N, C-alpha and C positions, 0 to 999 in steps of 0.2 A: 500563677498569677504574680507573682512579682519577679519571676524572669520578661514575663509579655511587658511588665512595667516597666523594665531595665531598657529592653531592648524598643519601647517607644519613646526613650528618652534618648537613645544615643540616635535613632534614627533623625528623630525632627531637630537634634544637636548638627547631625550630618546637614542635612540638606540648608539651615541656615547660615551653616559655615560655608557650604561651598553656592549661595546665590554672593558675595563675597569675590571679589579681585584679588589674587596675590597683594596688590600693594595698599590698599584699602583693611585689609586683614590682618599683614603686620604692624598698620601706621593704628588699627583697634588695640592690637596687642603687646606695644609698646606703651600704649595708655594705659591698660589695664594691669602690666608687671608695676605701676609705680602706686597700686593698692598696697601689695606686700611690703615694698620696699618704696616707703614713699620721700619723693624730695620737694623740702618747703623752698620754691625758687622766689627772691622779693617780688614783691606787687610795686608797682608805679601807678598813682593815683595822679590826676589832675582835676584842678579846680578853681574856678573861674572869680576873678575879686575885682571890684571896679574902685580906680582913682578918678580925683578930679586935679587933674596939674594946673599951675596957672598959667599964663599969656608968655612967660619966659623958659618956663618947663614946657611947654610945648613947641618952644622954636629949635629947642636944645633935644627931643624925641625926633621931630622931623628930620636935623640937620643928621642926626644920627643914623635915621633911618632912612637917607637919603643915599648917605656911603654904602650902607647895608645894601640897598639900592644894586647901587652900580657895581657892586664886587658881583653881583649875582647875575646882571646885564653882562659883564665882559666873560663871565665864567661861562654863563650858557650858551651866549654866541662862539667863545671856541669849541665848547662841544656839541653845538647843533652843527658846524660847519666840519666838523668830521663825522657827523652822522649824514648829513647829505650829501660825501663821500665816498661812503662807504657801505650805505645800505642798500642798496642794487649788489654788492660783492658777498658769496658767500661767507663764513665766519671763517674758516681755513687760509681766506686770500682777505680779508682785513688788513689796515695796516694798525697793529696792535700798539707799533713802538709809540707811535706817534697821538696814543689814542688818551684825551685827558682826563686827569682822576685827581679826586682828592687829596692826592697826597702830591701831586706834580705844582698842581695848582696853589695851596696853602704852602709850599716853598716859596711863592715868588713873593709874598705877601712881604715881605721885609722889604722886597727892594722898590715895590710898590709905595709903601709906607715914605720912603727915600725919593723917589719919585714925586708923589703927592702927597705932602704933607697934612691934606684933608683926612685923610686916612686914619691916620695918629689921633686924631679927638675920639674914635672909639674903643673903647675896651679891648684890647687883641682878641678874647675869646670871641666878642661877637660878630668878627670878620668870620672865625675859622670856622664857627658855627653856621653864617651862612653860607658859605661852602659846602657842608654837612648836611645843611637840609637841601640842597640843588644835587648833592649825590644821591640823598636815596628818593627824591624825584626822578630823579634819570633811571634807579635800581627798578622804581616801579611800574616804568614808563617799558623797560627792557621785560619786566616779569610778563607784563603784560603780551607783548609781542610773542614773546616766544612760548604762551599759552593758546594763541590763535589770535588774537582781537589786531588783524592788519590793521584795523580802521585808529590805532591807539598814535597818536601822536605827542614826541618831545615837547615838555614843558613850554610856556610863551613865557615872553619880555613882559615885564611888570612898565608901567608909564609913572611918569613922574608925579601923576595924583594919588597913586597906591601907595600906603602906607607900609614899608617893608617891616615885617616882623621880628623885632630884636630880642636875641637869643642870650642869655646869661646864664654861666656854669655856676657852679657853689661859690668861686669864688668873687666872684664880679657883683654879689650885693649881699649885702647884711638885714640880718632882721630881727627888730626887739621890739615885744611884745605886738603892737598893731602897728607898727613902724618901720616901712622898707626903705633902704636908699641904695643907690644904682651906682656904679664906680664908672668916670667916663672924664676925658679933657678937652671936652668943651670952651671955648674957641678954640683956646691952644693951651701948653701948659703952664706958659709965659704968666697969663693972664687971670684975671679970678675968676673960678669955676660957677656954672648954676648948682644949687644943689638940689639933686633930682633926690627927693625923698617922698613920700607917700603916707596916705594914712590908708589902709586896709580896710575896708567895709567887711561888714561882717562879725561873728562871734567864735569864727574859729581862728583859733590859739596855734600860730607854724613852731613855737618855743622847743616843743617837745618831739618833733617830727623832724623826718630825717628829709630837708629838702633839697632834691638834686640838679635842678633847674627852675627859671622862669622866665616867664616870655612877658615882652610886651608887643600890643598889638590894639590899633583901633577898628571899629567896626564902621564899615562902608557907608550903612545908611544914615546910623544918628552920628557918626562924627564921636561915638563914646570911646576912652581909655577904658584898655583892662588889663591885668594880669593874669597868665595861664601858671597857674605855680603847680608843679611833678613834685610829689616826695614821696615815699615812702612810707607805707602805715605799717605799725607791729600786727602780725598774721600768726591766730593759736596754730599749733601742728595738728598737722589734718592726721584725724584717725579711725581705720575701717570698722562700721560697729555691725556690720554684716546686712543692713538693708539698705535697697537700694532706689531710686523712683523713673523710672523712664518717662520723656517727655516725647510726643510729638510738637511740631511745632506747625499752624497753618493759616490763611487766611482769615476763613471762617470761624476756627477755635484757635485763638493765640497759642493756649495750650493746651494738650489732653493727655493726661499724665494718670499713670498704674505706678502702685507699690507694691512692694514686692515679699513683704512682710503680712499685708494683710489681701493685696487681689484689690483692693479697691481705687475705685477712679474719679478724676475729678476735670469738670470742662472749662476753662474758660471763654467767654465772646473774645475776639478781637472788636475791638471800640468800634475801627472804620469813621475814624475822624474824617477823611480824604471824602469819602463819600458826601458828608456834610458841606465840607466846602467847595468842594470840586466845580460844582454847575456855578457857586457863586463867585469864584477866582476867574471862572471862563466867559462871566459878566463881562465883570471888571475889564480881563483883558481886552474883551472882545471892543470896548468902550474907549477906552486905551488908544489903539492902532488905528481908529474910525479918529485921532486927534492929529491934528499937525505934530509931527516928532517936535522934542523937545519946545512946545508951548507950554503956558502955563497951564493950562488944562491939560496937558499930557503930563507933566509931574505931579499934577496933582490924584489922577487916577493910576501914577507909576508908584506913591508913594502909598497910598490905598494898596495897591497889588503885593506890594514889599511887606506890607502891616497882617494882612491875611494869609499871606503863606510863611511869616514867621509864627503869627499865632497857632495853625494849624501843625507846623513843626514841635513845638511845645506842648501843643494838648499831646501831641502821639507821644514824645517823649517823655509827658510827665506821668502818663496810663502804664506805659512797659517798666518805667523805674517803681510804682506802684506794687505793680503788676508781679517782678521780679522781686524785689523786696516780701512778699508773704508766702511765695511759692518757698523763698530761702527758708524762711525763720518758722512754717508753720510744718515742715515735712521733717520727721524725724529720720530719713536719712543723712548720711554724711557723702553719699554717693548719689551724682545725679547723672544721667544718661540723656543727652541729648541727640539729636543729629547733626550729622558732618552734609551740612549743605552749602553751595555755593548758590546764592544768590543773584550772584553777576549772569553768571549763566543763564539761571531761572526766569529773568526779566528782557532777558535779551532777544530777540527776534527772532526767528529760525525761516528758512525757505520751507513752503508748503503750511503754515501755520495758519490756523482757520478765526474767525470772529472768536470762537473761545477762548484759544490761544491769547490770540490779541488783548482781551480783556484782562486776562489773567497776566501778561508780562504789565500792562500797564497799572495794575493794583499794586503790584509786589515792588513798582519803581518808587522811588522815596519814602517809603511807608515804615521801614528798621522792624518790619515784624519777624525777619529770620534772622539775618547777620548782626542788628543793632540789642536785638532782644537776648540773642544769646550771650555775645558780649556782658551785656546788664547781670545776665546771670553767674557768668562765670569771675568777674570779681566781688559778685555780693556774696557769693559762697564762700573763693578764697579767703573774706573777711573774717568768717565766722568759721572758719577751719573743716570746711568742706568742698568736694571736689568736683567738677566739671570734666567728663569724660563722651568726647565726640565719636560718633560708628555712624555708618552709612547706612541712610535708609533707604539701600536697594531691594525692591520687592515686596516692601513694606506696606504696601495699598493693595498690590497683587495677590499675596497669598491670604489665606484664611489663617487665621492664630491659631486656631483649633487643629482643623487636621489638614494645614500645610498646604492646603492645592491652591493651585495658581492660575488666576485667570485675569485676564484683561478687562479693566474697569475704566466707565467713563468717570472725569471728576466732578458732574451733574448729582452720580452713585453716591449720595451721601450714606445710605443704607446697607450695610452688605449683605445679603442675603444667600447662606450656602448651603450645597447640597448635604450638609452633616448635619443640618439642623438649628444650624449657628445665626441668630437674628444681632446683627453687633452694629453701631454707631465705624462710620471708615475711619478717623481719626483714634480712636478709643481700639480699634483692632490693629494701627499700626504701631500704636503706646505698645501694646500686646506684646507684636512682635519684637520690634527692639530690646524690651524686656527677655524675652527668650534668648534673644541674638546676643545678647549681653553676657547673659552666664550661660550659654554655650560657651564662647569665647573666652570667659572666666575659668571653665570646666578645660579648657584647652591648656591655661597658661596654668593650673596649677600642678603640685608633683602629684597629686591624687585626684585625678577626674573626677572621681564619683563623690567628692563631698559639691561640684561646684554642679553635677547630674544632679544630684537629692535637690539643690538648691532648686534648679529649673522643675523637677516633679512634683515641689512642694509649692512653687508661683503657680504653674498649672493648676494643683488641686482647686484653691482658693477662687485662684482668676475665675477660672469657667463654673465656679459653683455660685460665685455671686450674676454671671452672664449668663447661665441658665436660666436663671431666675427673671430676669429682663429680658432673657429671648421671649419668654412665652405669653410679657403682656404686650412686647415690642408686636408679634406674630398677630395679636388678637384686635391691635389697633390697628395694623396694616392688614389686616385681611390675608395672610400667605396663605394658611389652611396648616401650619404646623400644630399635629396631634401637643399635646402636654407629655405623651409616653417618649414622644422621639426628644423633646426636650430637653427630658432627664436622662436620657443615653449619655448626654453630653458629660455628668458625674458618672454615670457607673461604669463606662468607656476607659478611664482613668483609672 
């Protein structure tokens, strides 16, 4: 009997690992190896603080932002001209020698300051950081093009009405309690300067924090000024306590989680604020479009529309923040496994999409239920000394988590009824597959694979002991016709 159980565990491990391509398996192995040899990388967080500048200070900020905008404009023009000349050519025939880069453009800043004295008004690092931002924008653009997004376009130019974000590094500002002061030389070095000191709102004290960067920006609609302060909090060391939790993310159930030590499951319904706001937003948008553009009535509806969109986004973000915090704080597991999903591909339209596919793409756009929620989980887990591991969810909805039988299922099929006698929720089934896949890869990475295989066997015993009870209840409610004896076979065959 022991030999049969061992053989069954190895067979399940082989099925789950063979489902993953080589690249996805190697990516998962690299993350799992950090469990035994943890490396605590610094975590950078950003917080937004509101400021109230005077009229003189606003004039200075707009002048400094205009200098940053001009630097961004001309540097972007140089890069865009190069791209227009070389985008048709293959990579091996592109003119790399004259390709504009951050190093080549930043080296010209001293000459520009002598030729145009207005650039001397800015603290030197702000202009360099503007070019760094442009470099990051173009890296993102080229990454999208290399990944097959042929409709991706290079960064656009910014108009005069746009307040360009001003970046300050560690030496360009000084924080004393709730007061922050920025360095600048406006209007010139000879005349008296306007003091750029602001009182920061909020109870957060940055004196004991390692502040890395501060940016000044203005919201386009409300015209309010804010500071984005990036700092490194102190993170406790990660320790593997042998308890794991697997989470399946989705649109109906934001979270479907299963624990390795008890086999218990939990689901959190997605609030779907967008379904409440979507008809209201469409109604206001329709009324705005029927007005004469830029008339008083058009502006009234446009302001109302922007407020509704902002409120929808804030409600979605607030729900995801609270849910992710509860999950991280209320689990004993120090390692949380989530799916390695690409929300951009999932929300992208494809040829041959049916009506259901189009509605699914639309519901995923600007919801943050996949990518943003995963980021919230990641940084909240790091703050309390826990770790997030991303593993591919390939075939997690197609396979039965008990017998591993693979079967294509429609998205509308929310309850999985397998021939082995298992009746289980679709998202819980995916979470069970994720947990078993993690334990299978963990056994593969260990020097003694028997330890990981034992964890996989124990988890299956606990998980299916609970699911066999719910299967009886579900089958009787659904009228599936499963007998109690056949459902109990789930536990006996383990």
